[in-house]
C-alpha positions in Angstrom: 108.1 90.4 119.4 106.7 92.6 122.3 109.0 94.7 123.8 108.8 96.7 127.5 107.0 99.9 125.8 104.6 97.3 123.8 104.3 95.6 127.6 103.9 98.5 129.0 101.3 100.4 126.6 99.5 97.1 126.9 99.2 97.6 130.6 98.3 101.3 131.0 95.8 100.6 128.1 93.7 97.5 130.0 94.4 99.1 133.5 91.4 100.8 133.1 88.8 98.2 132.2 90.1 95.6 135.0 91.2 97.2 138.2 88.3 97.2 141.2 86.5 95.0 139.1 85.3 91.4 139.4 86.6 88.5 137.4 83.6 87.0 135.9 85.0 84.0 134.2 88.4 82.8 132.4 87.3 81.2 128.7 90.7 79.1 127.8 89.8 77.7 124.0 93.4 76.5 123.7 95.4 75.5 127.1 98.7 74.8 124.4 100.9 77.8 124.8 104.4 77.9 125.6 103.4 76.5 129.4 100.1 75.6 129.4 97.2 77.7 130.7 97.0 76.7 134.5 94.1 73.9 134.8 91.9 75.5 137.3 92.9 79.0 136.2 88.8 79.7 136.0 87.7 78.2 139.4 90.7 80.0 141.1 89.6 83.5 139.5 85.7 83.6 139.4 84.6 86.1 141.5 87.9 87.9 142.5 88.0 91.0 142.6 91.1 92.5 140.8 93.5 95.0 142.9 95.8 96.2 140.6 97.6 95.8 137.2 100.9 95.9 136.9 104.3 95.4 135.0 107.7 93.4 135.6 109.8 93.3 132.9 107.6 91.6 129.9 105.3 90.4 132.4 101.8 91.9 132.7 100.6 90.9 136.1 96.9 90.9 137.8 96.7 90.7 141.0 93.2 89.4 143.2 93.6 88.9 147.3 93.9 85.4 146.4 96.6 85.3 143.8 98.2 86.3 140.6 97.8 86.1 136.8 100.9 86.1 135.0 100.3 87.1 131.5 103.5 87.2 129.1 103.0 88.0 125.1 105.6 86.2 123.6 106.9 86.2 120.3 103.4 87.4 118.7 100.9 87.7 121.5 98.8 90.8 121.9 95.5 91.8 124.5 92.5 93.7 123.5 89.5 94.5 125.2 86.7 93.3 123.2 82.9 93.1 124.5 82.3 89.7 126.2 80.3 88.0 123.4 81.8 89.3 120.4 82.8 85.8 118.3 86.3 84.3 118.5 89.0 84.4 115.9 91.2 81.3 115.1 93.9 82.7 117.2 91.7 83.8 120.3 93.1 81.6 122.9 92.4 83.2 126.4 89.6 85.6 127.6 89.3 87.4 130.6 85.8 88.3 131.6 84.5 91.0 133.6 81.0 91.6 133.5 80.0 92.5 129.6 83.7 92.8 128.2 86.5 90.6 128.2 90.9 91.3 127.7 91.4 88.8 125.2 94.7 87.0 124.4 95.8 86.3 120.9 98.7 84.6 120.2 99.5 83.2 116.8 102.6 81.8 117.3 101.2 80.4 121.1 104.3 81.5 122.8 103.0 83.0 125.7 101.5 82.6 128.8 98.9 82.7 130.9 99.2 81.8 134.2 97.9 81.8 138.1 100.3 81.8 140.8 99.1 81.5 144.6 102.8 82.4 145.8 105.0 85.3 146.5 105.8 87.2 143.2 109.0 88.1 144.3 109.5 84.4 144.7 107.7 82.7 141.4 110.8 81.0 139.3 109.8 83.3 136.3 110.3 86.3 138.0 112.6 85.8 140.9 116.1 86.2 139.3 115.2 89.1 136.9 117.2 92.7 137.0 116.2 95.9 137.9 113.3 97.7 136.0 115.5 100.2 133.4 113.0 103.1 134.6 113.6 102.3 138.0 116.0 104.8 140.3 118.0 101.1 140.7 119.5 101.2 137.1 122.0 103.1 136.7 125.6 103.9 135.0 127.0 102.8 137.7 125.3 99.6 138.4 126.4 98.6 134.9 129.5 99.3 135.0 129.7 97.4 138.6 127.9 94.3 136.5 130.0 94.5 133.7 133.4 94.0 135.1 135.3 91.1 133.7 133.0 90.4 131.4 133.8 89.5 128.0 130.5 89.1 126.6 129.5 91.9 123.8 127.7 95.2 125.0 124.5 94.2 123.2 123.9 90.9 124.7 124.8 92.2 127.8 122.2 94.8 128.2 119.8 92.5 126.8 120.2 89.5 129.2 117.4 90.1 131.9 119.6 89.0 134.8 121.2 91.9 134.3 118.2 94.6 133.4 114.6 93.8 132.2 113.0 94.5 128.9 116.0 95.8 126.8 115.0 94.2 123.6 117.0 93.9 120.7 114.8 97.1 118.7 115.8 99.3 122.1 119.2 97.7 122.5 120.5 98.5 118.8 118.7 102.8 119.4 120.5 102.9 122.9 123.9 101.7 121.8 123.5 104.4 118.5 123.0 107.0 120.9 125.8 106.4 122.9 128.1 105.6 119.9 129.3 102.8 121.3 129.5 99.5 118.6 127.3 96.4 120.0 130.2 94.4 119.9 132.5 95.8 122.4 133.5 94.0 125.1 130.9 94.7 128.0 133.8 94.7 130.8 136.0 97.1 128.7 133.8 100.2 128.7 133.9 102.9 130.5 132.1 104.2 134.0 131.5 107.7 131.7 130.0 105.7 128.7 128.2 103.3 131.3 126.0 106.7 132.3 125.5 107.6 128.9 124.2 104.4 128.1 122.0 104.0 130.9 120.8 107.3 130.5 119.9 106.5 126.8 118.4 102.7 127.3 115.8 104.9 129.9 115.1 107.8 127.2 114.4 105.6 124.3 112.1 103.3 125.9 110.0 106.5 127.8 110.1 107.7 124.4 108.6 104.5 122.8 106.0 103.8 126.0 105.3 107.8 124.9 104.4 107.1 121.4 103.0 103.7 122.3 105.4 101.0 121.5 107.3 100.0 118.2 105.0 99.5 115.0 106.1 95.9 114.0 103.9 93.4 112.1 102.9 91.5 114.9 102.0 94.1 117.7 99.0 96.0 118.2 98.1 98.0 121.3 94.9 96.8 123.4 92.5 98.7 120.5 93.7 96.9 117.9 96.0 100.0 116.4 99.5 100.0 115.8 102.2 101.7 117.7 103.9 104.7 116.0 108.2 104.6 117.2 109.3 102.5 114.5 108.9 105.4 112.3 112.0 107.4 114.4 114.4 104.2 114.7 117.8 105.3 113.7 119.0 101.8 113.1 117.4 99.3 113.4 116.2 97.2 110.3 117.9 100.0 108.1 120.8 98.1 106.8 122.2 99.6 103.8 120.6 102.8 104.3 122.8 106.0 104.9 123.0 107.1 108.5 121.2 109.9 109.8 124.1 111.6 111.6 126.9 111.4 109.1 125.6 109.7 105.9 128.2 106.8 106.8 125.9 103.1 105.3 124.3 101.2 108.3 125.4 98.0 109.1 124.1 94.8 110.1 125.8 91.7 112.0 124.3 88.6 113.6 125.4 89.0 117.3 124.1 86.4 119.9 122.0 84.9 117.3 120.2 88.5 116.9 120.2 91.0 114.2 122.0 93.9 115.5 122.2 97.6 113.6 125.1 100.5 114.2 127.6 102.6 111.9 130.9 102.0 111.9 131.6 106.0 111.8 129.9 106.7 114.6 129.8 104.1 117.0 133.2 102.6 118.2 
């Protein structure tokens, strides 16, 4: 699943091709995504000038004077910039056409979203209850500590809860917890304020590094030009069950927490 760094990388990739451009057309080949593509989206968008391209959590937001396009890449979605007349392949479901180019949504599993909304984004049901961005100043160790009090949930599930903080997906949650020496099964409510300060810092650090390198290399993720990201080459625990810990040599273990695979070092993480 594309996580925050992949979505941010995609946002930065498509932004120069879209910002200040006028939408020529929206071509919908298959509207059956996680939610149906908005029925009249082409009619609503044609002729509109794109004011900005932004991101909220894992949602890409394309703003016009009349409303916003909301895109979510789901489990296997990607966006590519292609010549508008490029023949579509099997899983190419939607094209956002600007002149002679198009931003094309490819989504084999069809868990993504491509929606039009004219309501205030802050009140949109998909965005209204999201927590702070992990790269913003509002996201601090103090904030995490306060939100965690009396919570018995595992710390990994806590930081992956989008109502607490957006965009900390499975890969980066594992990596940040390893960097802090915190075992992913520990109860969120008993972790100290100092540990949360380190955790907030390392969540930000691991996400910023992944963005810098272009996102995590997974079989389903490609950047806007179709090239893979590179961060997976430096993952310390995720996907490395049975291998030696890079810090102490202990064998990396795997455990399912909240229906997601978790990876940790039993010696380095307490």
